C-alpha positions as CSV (number, residue, x, y, z in Angstrom):
1,M,63.6,5.3,31.8
2,A,64.0,4.4,28.1
3,T,65.5,6.9,25.8
4,A,65.8,7.0,22.0
5,K,67.8,10.0,20.7
6,Q,66.0,13.1,22.1
7,I,62.9,11.3,23.4
8,T,62.6,10.4,27.1
9,T,59.8,8.3,28.5
10,I,59.0,7.9,32.2
11,D,56.4,5.3,33.4
12,N,54.3,5.5,36.5
13,E,56.8,3.5,38.6
14,E,59.8,5.6,37.7
15,G,61.0,8.8,39.3
16,Q,62.3,9.4,42.8
17,R,59.4,9.8,45.4
18,L,60.2,12.1,48.3
19,S,58.3,13.4,51.3
20,V,58.7,17.2,51.5
21,V,56.7,19.2,54.1
22,G,54.3,16.3,54.4
23,D,53.5,16.2,50.6
24,T,54.8,13.4,48.3
25,Y,56.7,14.7,45.3
26,R,57.9,12.5,42.5
27,I,60.8,13.9,40.4
28,L,59.8,13.0,36.9
29,I,62.8,14.6,35.2
30,S,65.6,16.2,37.1
31,G,67.9,19.0,36.3
32,K,70.7,16.4,36.0
33,E,68.8,15.0,33.1
34,T,68.2,18.3,31.3
35,E,71.5,20.1,31.7
36,E,69.8,22.0,34.5
37,K,67.5,23.7,32.0
38,Y,64.3,22.5,33.7
39,A,62.8,19.9,36.0
40,V,59.3,18.4,36.3
41,I,57.8,17.3,39.6
42,D,54.6,15.4,40.2
43,M,53.1,16.6,43.5
44,L,50.5,14.9,45.7
45,V,49.4,17.3,48.4
46,P,47.2,15.8,51.2
47,P,44.5,17.7,53.0
48,G,46.3,20.5,55.0
49,G,49.5,20.0,53.0
50,G,51.5,22.5,51.0
51,P,54.6,24.6,51.5
52,G,54.8,27.9,53.5
53,P,55.6,31.3,51.9
54,H,58.7,31.3,49.8
55,A,60.3,33.0,46.8
56,H,62.9,32.2,44.2
57,K,63.8,35.2,42.1
58,D,65.8,33.4,39.4
59,M,63.4,30.5,38.8
60,Q,60.1,30.4,37.0
61,E,57.6,27.9,38.5
62,M,54.5,26.6,36.8
63,F,51.7,24.5,38.2
64,Y,49.0,22.5,36.4
65,V,46.3,21.1,38.7
66,V,45.6,17.5,37.6
67,D,43.0,16.9,40.2
68,G,41.7,18.5,43.4
69,E,41.8,22.0,44.7
70,I,44.6,24.1,46.0
71,E,44.6,27.6,47.5
72,F,47.5,29.7,46.3
73,K,48.5,32.7,48.3
74,M,50.6,35.3,46.5
75,E,51.6,38.9,47.2
76,S,49.1,39.9,44.5
77,G,46.3,38.0,46.3
78,P,44.8,34.6,46.7
79,Y,43.7,32.2,44.0
80,T,41.8,28.9,44.4
81,A,43.0,26.5,41.7
82,T,40.9,23.6,40.7
83,K,41.3,20.7,38.2
84,G,42.6,22.1,34.9
85,S,43.9,25.4,36.4
86,F,47.3,26.6,35.5
87,I,49.4,29.0,37.6
88,T,52.7,30.5,36.7
89,I,55.1,32.2,39.1
90,P,57.3,34.4,36.9
91,L,61.0,35.3,37.5
92,G,61.5,38.0,40.0
93,G,60.8,36.4,43.3
94,E,57.2,37.0,44.2
95,V,56.4,35.4,47.5
96,H,53.9,32.6,47.2
97,S,52.6,29.5,49.0
98,F,49.9,26.9,48.5
99,K,47.7,24.8,50.7
100,N,45.2,22.0,50.2
101,K,42.2,23.1,52.2
102,S,40.0,20.4,50.9
103,D,39.4,16.9,52.3
104,T,40.9,15.0,49.4
105,V,44.5,14.7,48.0
106,A,45.3,17.3,45.3
107,H,47.5,16.4,42.4
108,L,49.8,19.0,40.8
109,L,52.3,18.9,38.0
110,C,55.1,21.5,38.6
111,T,57.7,22.6,36.1
112,V,60.6,24.8,37.1
113,I,62.9,26.7,34.7
114,P,65.8,26.5,35.3
115,A,66.1,23.3,37.4
116,G,67.1,23.6,41.1
117,L,64.0,23.1,43.0
118,D,64.3,19.3,42.4
119,A,67.8,19.3,43.9
120,F,66.5,21.2,46.9
121,F,63.7,18.6,47.4
122,Q,66.3,15.8,47.0
123,E,68.4,17.3,49.7
124,I,65.6,18.0,52.3
125,G,63.1,15.2,51.4
126,K,62.9,11.7,52.7
127,P,62.4,8.8,50.2
128,V,58.9,7.2,50.4
129,A,56.9,4.6,48.6
130,A,54.2,5.5,46.2
131,G,51.0,6.5,47.9
132,T,52.8,7.2,51.2
133,F,52.5,10.5,53.1
134,L,54.7,11.3,56.1
135,S,53.8,13.9,58.7
136,P,55.5,17.3,58.2
137,P,58.7,17.4,60.3
138,E,58.6,19.3,63.6
139,L,61.3,22.0,63.2
140,G,63.0,23.6,66.2
141,P,65.0,26.8,65.8
142,E,68.2,25.0,64.7
143,E,66.4,22.8,62.1
144,L,64.6,25.9,60.8
145,E,67.9,27.8,60.4
146,Q,69.4,24.8,58.6
147,L,66.3,24.6,56.3
148,K,66.6,28.3,55.5
149,A,70.3,27.9,54.7
150,T,69.6,24.9,52.4
151,A,66.8,26.8,50.7
152,E,69.2,29.8,50.1
153,K,71.8,27.4,48.6
154,Y,69.2,26.6,45.9
155,G,68.1,30.2,45.3
156,Q,65.1,30.3,47.6
157,K,64.1,32.5,50.4
158,L,61.7,31.2,53.1
159,Y,59.3,33.6,54.9
160,P,57.3,33.3,58.2
161,P,54.1,31.2,58.0
162,D,51.9,34.3,58.4
163,F,53.8,36.4,55.8
164,L,50.9,36.4,53.2
165,D,48.0,36.7,55.7
166,E,45.8,39.6,55.2
């Protein structure tokens, strides 16, 4: 990363890549680099990938779909996002999830204000090389409780997989 005064540049090879729930996330800029004001995460979501229902009441989360198609589920209803779509999850903690139901990798750019989601991903994710996808981890009752506790540490609440089903 090269910086000059207030300008930061990040090239395609920079940023920590992590496997999280079977997706590959690249931390473009972390809260540590922004005084915890925001973080930006580049997300590659393989077919079938995406996080389960969750909420974070003190964090605004925004997604821009760079490529592909993602189905968002929210308390207010479903939304199919395609290339060029923008989704914002406002402060307040609305439960949401997303899933790639297509047969190609979806590419999202996620911004969170304030930062924190990036640190959560750094704690639970596994480092991976560019273009690598790991299978989602199998979680037993103890691992699931640990994941919930770690999520709560970062201001998130996790919900059962069927929470947003009609």
